[in-house]
Structures are given as structure tokens and as C-alpha cells.
Steps between C-alpha positions, in 0.01 A plus 500: 500500500643837395521814712199669338288190557613467863426864567154469345431192714582696816293799393204272433498394867420853618135512597298691755488200732880469506566864591562609861275767646796741516550470123134566430505804727812640333350441154193704589715785633711489183183520294372797697834673449484434127142622459577837655799547272309398186219743579732794565723401209201517264532880530868515405588646159685193378194284575270739317713462188463121516126536562459717193674241288300210648173689448585527130607135471209338689133546577349376823585178676442317828797615709505810721749779441555592863405852606310576177157434353644270234507128432732353239609159368688316772850535357454875443353566844801317644733716290337817628475397865859379513637815337289720728604332825871504414501867401513619862807296606314401818441136409622194687839341442674168555857591593662166423368506143511881466157519340146626558253210496173666604472733201523202265310230685194687628415664164526155342286324759228766504478510123487123449251462786263724304492246216535158665310368803707590803404486864702695751689195623624415151594864445717510814680177408567620145650822635730314738614278211574806286708661773688171546574477129635851466709498817659160442587583141650832605716337767604227258619754241692693771375860480838671468592275207162549333529877544848493346348356182265797479177336615231606748401188700148621576435485127693189402403282796159665517369345182561152645326594824206640307479190282493272804241715680275506195546128439405419860178701471428332166541161674774384265669171596875468555556457128312824444721680751807376315359615166398839638853552630639379169304768318584763760870440439465647153338811645748574780623854444578820686799723433684679779571789264217689666772621739648708218296789642286763337187402694433179303195290581603157370565357847142582597381305197697182584273331759188574298655351189613194698144449626359553150744251349452242774126496444555443130749220578255318726214553258701356212603206717136432583416517127758232418794706376833314510808630681836366623487301823855599594458878492689549826790253479543457125818596315329815372255520787426781741767430762788477255384780273420752774775429754867427466504321834165341591457292815236241395467341843342820633197432285397190695680489834287563808187557293242683707727530805413780527282598208643788300215732587612485863843628393352791305510847654276805455643847450417798719673748265407585141828409333740223401562236768874570492420845645281384789782425745671830430180693564437307823853579619473870421165527676641323805796738533302816419235416758752387762672840496202707378709625208373776276593500130732796552691304769612230256841539340518162326324166464694190398315186397682166470332249270533144374665471159188428289335816634766736367405509129130508590474779759846664529668532160561698293514738796441812292170356380394356835564833674290685243195288408269680261203264506312310773592170335868593539452623857358161596846357422713780646650439844599868529138600443373247755758618751411864437124464548559292813725771642280793395148363557568197726288298259535319167139444405313547173460865597877546475533330162345779295617752242457782752734340752753427225534874450503592869821701565545335841497156341724611215752635750490194728561261210837661441602411856433127445776258405437135419769233496542127471568337839641154412452367854123533452502261204555189711133462592358607161250409356339344808543839669560840341700688766561874497732724701419867560719772650393860560737783593371837619644850479533507879726195513257214567570178312267199532462180301273198485495169311167348401471138392119477513324831437134541577290285269746214458371157607718513810358844589156489338222750478227405745149418386393846615787663312406316180141612540612860557726485195213363290259768617736794461618383159160459337287758684500725193327219306271325751293650780516377858208256479628348176846457651350330803298265280809407301697424817218285640460311171873430468510365856220254424633380166493142626120512517439645152349268240626734229671837483227700328402693813862602550548587134197732518637673809824581317339738253554872540398825333605543141817697440393791286831565326536158339 
């Protein structure tokens, strides 16, 4: 039995009855987190561009476009919902695989559940299987090696996770899972060139496209389309083509111990995960000494190697972001807003704040550097070291291995609910938000997801 077949066999064993209560609880919280982001992200300019194109390419459909009055064909609703949720850079992340599973898996599951019979229990199991697929593939590729080849793992591993999630909801047998993955392997794409700057939106598009492609892969598998059964381990398969140093045993070893969704963190700050530790450290020091922006002479942020080309270099660009999309991946910007406003929320990631003279000035006081000693625990942990020096001679530093939101330092249930509510309050009123929370928490009891799908509509966006 080949690696792809063995992996499919393991994925087929995931069912509601096999999942611990803690996994089910975490899955519901992850879904709530996703729904808030998708609703708020439906108002972002990059999402509106995709919506305009989809509205020209399709008419109607069964699947809800979250936060809008629209329904579209399943694969297009998934495209829109994934792109919307990822646009805010507030989505969940699996550190070991360096990817964002929720913005791929939930759009897929919701869209497919609008077409195929799907009770809440099946939905939860399919989501867990999708998370497992993405995370294990990402760890097997080794993120730093995959990055070095120019790929974005959320996109490349995401299409496999989406295919498995869709196939589980479609009730495909093991052979169908293998075929769906075999088709997905020819759709795995996602260039890291979005970091070239200029406010590009292609990264935001990646999870939506992975969800879209995964649904097509599973649908073709169900229809009888033929695909290679060795897509992972084959000579020209995914592991060899997308990584120069894969570790195949990571795909199967310790399956479900714990499940990948339990090792997935949720972000408190609206920016790249590599920035989260730095922001936490700055906030800790600023609050400890009650520092005002004018007190701060310099901020130094030590980072793991893979973070440097993403959030620190080229320094001239990172210290002068011109677009929100660039600011989301600028450690100097994250450091500056943390020092100036003592926050790094969606309210800080706006065009107005980009031009704020206080932020512009503070960015020039931020230096980022590679701290090789931090690399030892990467990618299981993403440590950061922060040092602040003041004009009156104070110097303080802190190292953070597990910033707020990481699995080892998770957001509480109440914090997830607060994040959900504050994120999507511009789309859904209080009673609608409460109904969504209550419905997500009783997913196990739902015979289908139509009631939830109906709750996810919102007012039409007039400038589409």
C-alpha cells in the first residue's frame, strides 16, 4: 500500500463518534472565528473585486456568500468566502505546517454542505479531516523548504485539505479520497511572489482558490474521473515536486494524537503570524513601564530565519509600507502601531493609520534581525525577542515562545466570542450574532446546515 493510500485510509477513519469532546469544542470555536472573518472580509476591496467577477461568471446557486445577500454555485461561494476571510490576516494558523487551515476548510465544508446531505456531525468530522490533511502535508514538506521553492503552503496543501473535506461530505469511499487527492495534486498552486510588495492581493485569493479547486477535485472523483493513486509519494508527486527535503513519516506518525485542529492557534492581531510575538513583546514592555511613544528611542526585534524575507526585508520597503496589504507583512509597522496605540487590531490596519506621522516616525526606530538561536524550536514554535531602549536610559527585553493565541497560550472561549462579535458587528446585528453563536455551538444536533446558511446572509454591499 502506497503513502497516498495509507493516508486516505487513516482519513477515512475520522468520524464524529471517534472525535474527543475537546476536538469538537475546538472545531466549533474555529468555525465561529472563521465566520466573523468571512463576514467582515466581505466588505474588503479585494473581495469586492472577486465578487464582481463571480457575479458576471455565474447566476444564482445554493451556497451562501457569507455576509451578503447572495448565493452562488458551491465552488464559487467557497472561492469568495475563503478570499474574504483571509483578507484580514486574522485567521487561524498551524505553526508546524506554517499554513492557515480554517480559511480553506470551512468555505469548502459550508459550500459542499449546501449541495449534498450533511448533518452537523458529518460536517464537524469532515472539517477535522481537512485540517488534518493540510497540517500533515505542510509538516511533511517542511515549511522552510517549501517556502524556499517559492510556494505558499496554505494554497498548495489547502487544495488537498479541501478535496478531502468535500469528499467526506460527499460520502466518497477510500478509493474516492485517493482519487480526489490525485486530482487535487494537479491543482496545487500558490506563488510566494505576493511578497514582492505594491499592495498585491494574490495571497488573499489563495485559500479561496484552494477551496474552489478541492470541491472540483472531489466532484470529479465522485463522477468517475481517473487520477494517479500515488500523487503524494510518486516520482513526480507532490512531496518530491514541492519540497527538496520531505519527511514522509510525518504524514502518518501519531495520527490524531493530537488532531491537527488542537495544534492550530487563533490570532489576536490583524497581521501575519510572524509578527504576533513581536507585537506581544512590545505591548508587554510598553505597559510594564507605561512608555509613551516619545519615550522610545529604538525597538529591536529578533526573528526566526524564515520570518526575515516575509516581514523584515527589504527594510526600506518594510519601514515604508504604502498599502494595507503590505502593512500586514511589515514588522516595523506592527511594532509602530503597538508602541503608538497599544493595539494592533483591524482599526490600526487602515490607510489612515499608514499615513499617521507618529507611526511613520516610529517605524524608522524599528530594527529587525535574524536571531539564529531562535531557529532551534522552529517550526513547532515561532519565538521572537524584543528589546526597547528609551531616551532616558531604560533598556528592557523579552523573549516570547508562545504569544497569545498559540495553542499553548490559547484565546479563551470568551475571547473567541468577543473577537467574533467585534469583527463582524458592522455586518450582523447583535441578535443575529447571538443566533449564529448558538447555532454553531449546537452543530451536533443539526440535521442539515440550512438554518445556519440562512443566518449567514447580510445586507447587500452597494458598491459591488
